[in-house]
VOLUM-199592 format. One record per residue (C-alpha): x, y, z; residue number from 1; residue in three letters. Coordinates in steps of 0.25 Angstrom, whole numbers, plus 2048, in hexadecimal, padded with zeros to 3 digits. Example, Ala and Ser with C-alpha at 12.3 -4.5 7.8 and 13.67 -1.06 7.14 Angstrom:
<rs>
<x: 831; y: 7EE; z: 81F; n: 1; res: ALA>
<x: 837; y: 7FC; z: 81D; n: 2; res: SER>
</rs>
This chain:
<rs>
<x: 815; y: 7FB; z: 7C8; n: 1; res: UNK>
<x: 80A; y: 7F4; z: 7D0; n: 2; res: UNK>
<x: 7FE; y: 7FC; z: 7D3; n: 3; res: UNK>
<x: 7F8; y: 7FA; z: 7E1; n: 4; res: UNK>
<x: 7E9; y: 800; z: 7E1; n: 5; res: UNK>
<x: 7E6; y: 802; z: 7F0; n: 6; res: UNK>
<x: 7DB; y: 7FF; z: 7F9; n: 7; res: UNK>
<x: 7DA; y: 804; z: 807; n: 8; res: UNK>
<x: 7D0; y: 7FD; z: 810; n: 9; res: UNK>
<x: 7C9; y: 804; z: 81C; n: 10; res: UNK>
<x: 7BC; y: 7FF; z: 822; n: 11; res: UNK>
<x: 7BB; y: 7F5; z: 816; n: 12; res: UNK>
<x: 7BB; y: 801; z: 80C; n: 13; res: UNK>
<x: 7C5; y: 806; z: 802; n: 14; res: UNK>
<x: 7CA; y: 813; z: 808; n: 15; res: UNK>
<x: 7D6; y: 81D; z: 805; n: 16; res: UNK>
<x: 7DD; y: 826; z: 80F; n: 17; res: UNK>
<x: 7E4; y: 833; z: 80C; n: 18; res: UNK>
<x: 7F2; y: 832; z: 813; n: 19; res: UNK>
<x: 7EE; y: 826; z: 81B; n: 20; res: UNK>
<x: 7E4; y: 82F; z: 823; n: 21; res: UNK>
<x: 7D8; y: 827; z: 827; n: 22; res: UNK>
<x: 7D0; y: 834; z: 829; n: 23; res: UNK>
<x: 7D3; y: 837; z: 81A; n: 24; res: UNK>
<x: 7CC; y: 82B; z: 814; n: 25; res: UNK>
<x: 7C4; y: 828; z: 808; n: 26; res: UNK>
<x: 7BB; y: 81C; z: 807; n: 27; res: UNK>
<x: 7B7; y: 815; z: 7FA; n: 28; res: UNK>
<x: 7AA; y: 80E; z: 7F7; n: 29; res: UNK>
<x: 7B1; y: 802; z: 7F1; n: 30; res: UNK>
<x: 7B5; y: 7F6; z: 7FA; n: 31; res: UNK>
<x: 7C4; y: 7F2; z: 7FA; n: 32; res: UNK>
<x: 7C0; y: 7E4; z: 7F4; n: 33; res: UNK>
<x: 7B9; y: 7EB; z: 7E8; n: 34; res: UNK>
<x: 7C4; y: 7F5; z: 7E7; n: 35; res: UNK>
<x: 7CE; y: 7EA; z: 7E6; n: 36; res: UNK>
<x: 7C6; y: 7E3; z: 7DB; n: 37; res: UNK>
<x: 7C6; y: 7F0; z: 7D3; n: 38; res: UNK>
<x: 7D5; y: 7F0; z: 7D4; n: 39; res: UNK>
<x: 7D5; y: 7E1; z: 7CF; n: 40; res: UNK>
<x: 7CC; y: 7E4; z: 7C4; n: 41; res: UNK>
<x: 7D5; y: 7EF; z: 7BF; n: 42; res: UNK>
<x: 7E1; y: 7E5; z: 7BE; n: 43; res: UNK>
<x: 7E8; y: 7EA; z: 7CB; n: 44; res: UNK>
<x: 7F1; y: 7DF; z: 7D1; n: 45; res: UNK>
<x: 7F5; y: 7E5; z: 7DE; n: 46; res: UNK>
<x: 7ED; y: 7EC; z: 7E9; n: 47; res: UNK>
<x: 7F1; y: 7F4; z: 7F5; n: 48; res: UNK>
<x: 7E8; y: 7F3; z: 801; n: 49; res: UNK>
<x: 7E9; y: 7FA; z: 80E; n: 50; res: UNK>
<x: 7E0; y: 7F6; z: 81A; n: 51; res: UNK>
<x: 7DE; y: 803; z: 821; n: 52; res: UNK>
<x: 7D6; y: 7FD; z: 82C; n: 53; res: UNK>
<x: 7E2; y: 7F4; z: 82E; n: 54; res: UNK>
<x: 7EB; y: 800; z: 82F; n: 55; res: UNK>
<x: 7E3; y: 806; z: 83A; n: 56; res: UNK>
<x: 7E1; y: 7F9; z: 842; n: 57; res: UNK>
<x: 7ED; y: 7F0; z: 83F; n: 58; res: UNK>
<x: 7E4; y: 7E5; z: 83B; n: 59; res: UNK>
<x: 7E1; y: 7DE; z: 82D; n: 60; res: UNK>
<x: 7D3; y: 7E4; z: 82E; n: 61; res: UNK>
<x: 7D0; y: 7E3; z: 81F; n: 62; res: UNK>
<x: 7D6; y: 7D5; z: 81D; n: 63; res: UNK>
<x: 7C9; y: 7D0; z: 818; n: 64; res: UNK>
<x: 7C8; y: 7DA; z: 80D; n: 65; res: UNK>
<x: 7D6; y: 7D8; z: 809; n: 66; res: UNK>
<x: 7D4; y: 7C9; z: 808; n: 67; res: UNK>
<x: 7C8; y: 7CA; z: 800; n: 68; res: UNK>
<x: 7CF; y: 7D3; z: 7F6; n: 69; res: UNK>
<x: 7DB; y: 7C9; z: 7F5; n: 70; res: UNK>
<x: 7D1; y: 7BE; z: 7F3; n: 71; res: UNK>
<x: 7C9; y: 7C5; z: 7E8; n: 72; res: UNK>
<x: 7D4; y: 7CB; z: 7E0; n: 73; res: UNK>
<x: 7E1; y: 7C7; z: 7DB; n: 74; res: UNK>
<x: 7E9; y: 7D3; z: 7E0; n: 75; res: UNK>
<x: 7F6; y: 7D5; z: 7E6; n: 76; res: UNK>
<x: 7F3; y: 7DC; z: 7F3; n: 77; res: UNK>
<x: 7FC; y: 7E4; z: 7FD; n: 78; res: UNK>
<x: 7F4; y: 7E7; z: 80A; n: 79; res: UNK>
<x: 7F8; y: 7F0; z: 816; n: 80; res: UNK>
<x: 7F2; y: 7F8; z: 821; n: 81; res: UNK>
<x: 7F6; y: 7F6; z: 830; n: 82; res: UNK>
<x: 7FD; y: 7E9; z: 82E; n: 83; res: UNK>
<x: 804; y: 7E8; z: 83B; n: 84; res: UNK>
<x: 805; y: 7D9; z: 83E; n: 85; res: UNK>
<x: 80B; y: 7CC; z: 837; n: 86; res: UNK>
<x: 7FE; y: 7C6; z: 838; n: 87; res: UNK>
<x: 7F7; y: 7D1; z: 830; n: 88; res: UNK>
<x: 801; y: 7CF; z: 825; n: 89; res: UNK>
<x: 7FE; y: 7C0; z: 825; n: 90; res: UNK>
<x: 7EF; y: 7C2; z: 824; n: 91; res: UNK>
<x: 7F1; y: 7CB; z: 818; n: 92; res: UNK>
<x: 7FB; y: 7C2; z: 811; n: 93; res: UNK>
<x: 7F2; y: 7B6; z: 814; n: 94; res: UNK>
<x: 7E7; y: 7BD; z: 80D; n: 95; res: UNK>
<x: 7EF; y: 7BE; z: 800; n: 96; res: UNK>
<x: 7F4; y: 7CC; z: 800; n: 97; res: UNK>
<x: 801; y: 7CE; z: 7F8; n: 98; res: UNK>
<x: 808; y: 7D8; z: 802; n: 99; res: UNK>
<x: 805; y: 7DD; z: 810; n: 100; res: UNK>
<x: 809; y: 7EC; z: 812; n: 101; res: UNK>
<x: 810; y: 7EF; z: 820; n: 102; res: UNK>
<x: 810; y: 7FE; z: 824; n: 103; res: UNK>
<x: 810; y: 804; z: 832; n: 104; res: UNK>
<x: 813; y: 7F7; z: 83A; n: 105; res: UNK>
<x: 81F; y: 7F3; z: 831; n: 106; res: UNK>
<x: 825; y: 801; z: 832; n: 107; res: UNK>
<x: 823; y: 802; z: 841; n: 108; res: UNK>
<x: 828; y: 7F4; z: 843; n: 109; res: UNK>
<x: 832; y: 7EF; z: 839; n: 110; res: UNK>
<x: 833; y: 7E2; z: 83F; n: 111; res: UNK>
<x: 825; y: 7DF; z: 83B; n: 112; res: UNK>
<x: 828; y: 7E3; z: 82D; n: 113; res: UNK>
<x: 834; y: 7DA; z: 82D; n: 114; res: UNK>
<x: 82C; y: 7CE; z: 833; n: 115; res: UNK>
<x: 821; y: 7D1; z: 828; n: 116; res: UNK>
<x: 82B; y: 7D0; z: 81D; n: 117; res: UNK>
<x: 831; y: 7C4; z: 822; n: 118; res: UNK>
<x: 824; y: 7BC; z: 824; n: 119; res: UNK>
<x: 81D; y: 7C1; z: 818; n: 120; res: UNK>
<x: 827; y: 7C2; z: 80D; n: 121; res: UNK>
<x: 824; y: 7CA; z: 801; n: 122; res: UNK>
<x: 816; y: 7CE; z: 807; n: 123; res: UNK>
<x: 81A; y: 7DA; z: 80F; n: 124; res: UNK>
<x: 819; y: 7E9; z: 80A; n: 125; res: UNK>
<x: 81D; y: 7F4; z: 812; n: 126; res: UNK>
<x: 815; y: 801; z: 812; n: 127; res: UNK>
<x: 81E; y: 80E; z: 814; n: 128; res: UNK>
<x: 815; y: 81A; z: 816; n: 129; res: UNK>
<x: 81D; y: 827; z: 816; n: 130; res: UNK>
<x: 81A; y: 835; z: 819; n: 131; res: UNK>
<x: 825; y: 83F; z: 816; n: 132; res: UNK>
<x: 82F; y: 834; z: 815; n: 133; res: UNK>
<x: 82C; y: 82E; z: 823; n: 134; res: UNK>
<x: 824; y: 821; z: 825; n: 135; res: UNK>
<x: 816; y: 822; z: 82B; n: 136; res: UNK>
<x: 80F; y: 817; z: 832; n: 137; res: UNK>
<x: 802; y: 814; z: 83A; n: 138; res: UNK>
<x: 7F8; y: 819; z: 82F; n: 139; res: UNK>
<x: 802; y: 824; z: 82C; n: 140; res: UNK>
<x: 7FF; y: 82B; z: 839; n: 141; res: UNK>
<x: 80D; y: 829; z: 83E; n: 142; res: UNK>
<x: 819; y: 82F; z: 837; n: 143; res: UNK>
<x: 826; y: 828; z: 83A; n: 144; res: UNK>
<x: 833; y: 82F; z: 83A; n: 145; res: UNK>
<x: 838; y: 824; z: 831; n: 146; res: UNK>
<x: 83D; y: 827; z: 823; n: 147; res: UNK>
<x: 836; y: 81D; z: 819; n: 148; res: UNK>
<x: 843; y: 81A; z: 812; n: 149; res: UNK>
<x: 84A; y: 817; z: 81F; n: 150; res: UNK>
<x: 83F; y: 80D; z: 823; n: 151; res: UNK>
<x: 840; y: 806; z: 816; n: 152; res: UNK>
<x: 84F; y: 805; z: 817; n: 153; res: UNK>
<x: 84D; y: 7FE; z: 824; n: 154; res: UNK>
<x: 843; y: 7F4; z: 820; n: 155; res: UNK>
<x: 847; y: 7F2; z: 811; n: 156; res: UNK>
<x: 84D; y: 7E4; z: 813; n: 157; res: UNK>
<x: 841; y: 7DE; z: 81B; n: 158; res: UNK>
<x: 83A; y: 7D8; z: 80F; n: 159; res: UNK>
<x: 82F; y: 7E1; z: 80C; n: 160; res: UNK>
<x: 829; y: 7DE; z: 7FF; n: 161; res: UNK>
<x: 822; y: 7EB; z: 7FB; n: 162; res: UNK>
<x: 823; y: 7F9; z: 800; n: 163; res: UNK>
<x: 817; y: 803; z: 7FF; n: 164; res: UNK>
<x: 81C; y: 812; z: 800; n: 165; res: UNK>
<x: 811; y: 81C; z: 803; n: 166; res: UNK>
<x: 813; y: 82B; z: 805; n: 167; res: UNK>
<x: 808; y: 82E; z: 80F; n: 168; res: UNK>
<x: 807; y: 83D; z: 80A; n: 169; res: UNK>
<x: 803; y: 837; z: 7FD; n: 170; res: UNK>
<x: 7FA; y: 82C; z: 801; n: 171; res: UNK>
<x: 7EB; y: 82E; z: 7FD; n: 172; res: UNK>
<x: 7EE; y: 83C; z: 7F8; n: 173; res: UNK>
<x: 7EF; y: 838; z: 7E9; n: 174; res: UNK>
<x: 7FB; y: 841; z: 7E8; n: 175; res: UNK>
<x: 804; y: 837; z: 7E1; n: 176; res: UNK>
<x: 80E; y: 82E; z: 7E9; n: 177; res: UNK>
<x: 81B; y: 832; z: 7EE; n: 178; res: UNK>
<x: 823; y: 82C; z: 7E3; n: 179; res: UNK>
<x: 831; y: 831; z: 7E7; n: 180; res: UNK>
<x: 830; y: 82C; z: 7F5; n: 181; res: UNK>
<x: 82B; y: 81E; z: 7F0; n: 182; res: UNK>
<x: 837; y: 81D; z: 7E6; n: 183; res: UNK>
<x: 841; y: 820; z: 7F1; n: 184; res: UNK>
<x: 83A; y: 815; z: 7F9; n: 185; res: UNK>
<x: 83B; y: 80B; z: 7ED; n: 186; res: UNK>
<x: 84A; y: 80E; z: 7EB; n: 187; res: UNK>
<x: 84D; y: 808; z: 7F8; n: 188; res: UNK>
<x: 842; y: 7FE; z: 7FB; n: 189; res: UNK>
<x: 846; y: 7F0; z: 7F9; n: 190; res: UNK>
<x: 838; y: 7EC; z: 7F5; n: 191; res: UNK>
<x: 82E; y: 7F2; z: 7EB; n: 192; res: UNK>
<x: 827; y: 7FF; z: 7EE; n: 193; res: UNK>
<x: 818; y: 803; z: 7EC; n: 194; res: UNK>
<x: 815; y: 812; z: 7EA; n: 195; res: UNK>
<x: 809; y: 816; z: 7F3; n: 196; res: UNK>
<x: 801; y: 823; z: 7F7; n: 197; res: UNK>
<x: 7FC; y: 82E; z: 7EE; n: 198; res: UNK>
<x: 7F9; y: 828; z: 7E1; n: 199; res: UNK>
<x: 7F0; y: 832; z: 7D9; n: 200; res: UNK>
<x: 7F0; y: 82E; z: 7CB; n: 201; res: UNK>
<x: 7F5; y: 825; z: 7C0; n: 202; res: UNK>
<x: 800; y: 82E; z: 7BE; n: 203; res: UNK>
<x: 806; y: 82A; z: 7CC; n: 204; res: UNK>
<x: 806; y: 81B; z: 7C7; n: 205; res: UNK>
<x: 80D; y: 81F; z: 7BA; n: 206; res: UNK>
<x: 817; y: 827; z: 7C3; n: 207; res: UNK>
<x: 819; y: 81B; z: 7CC; n: 208; res: UNK>
<x: 81C; y: 812; z: 7BF; n: 209; res: UNK>
<x: 826; y: 81D; z: 7BA; n: 210; res: UNK>
<x: 82E; y: 81D; z: 7C7; n: 211; res: UNK>
<x: 835; y: 810; z: 7C0; n: 212; res: UNK>
<x: 839; y: 80B; z: 7CE; n: 213; res: UNK>
<x: 83A; y: 7FC; z: 7CE; n: 214; res: UNK>
<x: 838; y: 7FC; z: 7DD; n: 215; res: UNK>
<x: 82A; y: 803; z: 7DC; n: 216; res: UNK>
<x: 820; y: 7F8; z: 7DB; n: 217; res: UNK>
<x: 813; y: 7FF; z: 7DA; n: 218; res: UNK>
<x: 809; y: 80A; z: 7DE; n: 219; res: UNK>
<x: 7FD; y: 80A; z: 7E7; n: 220; res: UNK>
<x: 7F1; y: 812; z: 7E2; n: 221; res: UNK>
<x: 7E5; y: 814; z: 7EC; n: 222; res: UNK>
<x: 7DD; y: 821; z: 7EE; n: 223; res: UNK>
<x: 7DF; y: 826; z: 7DF; n: 224; res: UNK>
<x: 7D7; y: 819; z: 7DB; n: 225; res: UNK>
<x: 7CC; y: 81B; z: 7E5; n: 226; res: UNK>
<x: 7CA; y: 829; z: 7E2; n: 227; res: UNK>
<x: 7CA; y: 827; z: 7D3; n: 228; res: UNK>
<x: 7D7; y: 82E; z: 7D0; n: 229; res: UNK>
<x: 7DC; y: 822; z: 7CA; n: 230; res: UNK>
<x: 7D3; y: 819; z: 7C2; n: 231; res: UNK>
<x: 7D6; y: 80A; z: 7C3; n: 232; res: UNK>
<x: 7D5; y: 808; z: 7B4; n: 233; res: UNK>
<x: 7E0; y: 812; z: 7B2; n: 234; res: UNK>
<x: 7E9; y: 80D; z: 7BE; n: 235; res: UNK>
<x: 7E7; y: 7FF; z: 7B8; n: 236; res: UNK>
<x: 7EE; y: 803; z: 7AB; n: 237; res: UNK>
<x: 7FA; y: 806; z: 7B3; n: 238; res: UNK>
<x: 7FB; y: 7F8; z: 7B7; n: 239; res: UNK>
<x: 7FF; y: 7F4; z: 7A9; n: 240; res: UNK>
<x: 806; y: 801; z: 7A4; n: 241; res: UNK>
</rs>
């Protein structure tokens, strides 16, 4: 089970949102680069980064910060946030990230997703963000009348290399992930699945491991780290457990 500590970047700072709401935002003192260094120092090999400025603008706003993190630390990085163009994907991949996460743009235009998977083999991750079983896009402001499972079946053969499933009702709440929904996704997904949203304690990491589903690749941990509910020393022990 891979553990992906998270960094969300807004205005060059580490922040966390509750349920994707920019009005419900917590800023943290540490810089994204120093936070990545902390993760590296504790032995983590994977990192989940969201460019929230990118999510708002559709541009690779924090590419310089991400490049610096890639250059400084030997981490396998997945990055997302408003990636809407093939050129943006290329910029991230050229900077050395392992995977680029596509969300709203890929869901609204599956031809974009197909093209990205064809051009950048094994580099595209798909973020599926759901609320009450239906997909949400555009910073979770737009709830589509599309069942998450139905959409996944439609794009399952495109060549996506990783799927990140987030239950919006859980994200940033530290109320534990929606394990049941994630397992249902993993059962039909043709690529590995990452659990996202709501991790509150080490217990959630242990539950994820006990799911014993070979198609669940890892879990993302964000707000609980920044708020001190999960200590990095404690979390790092789960890397070898």
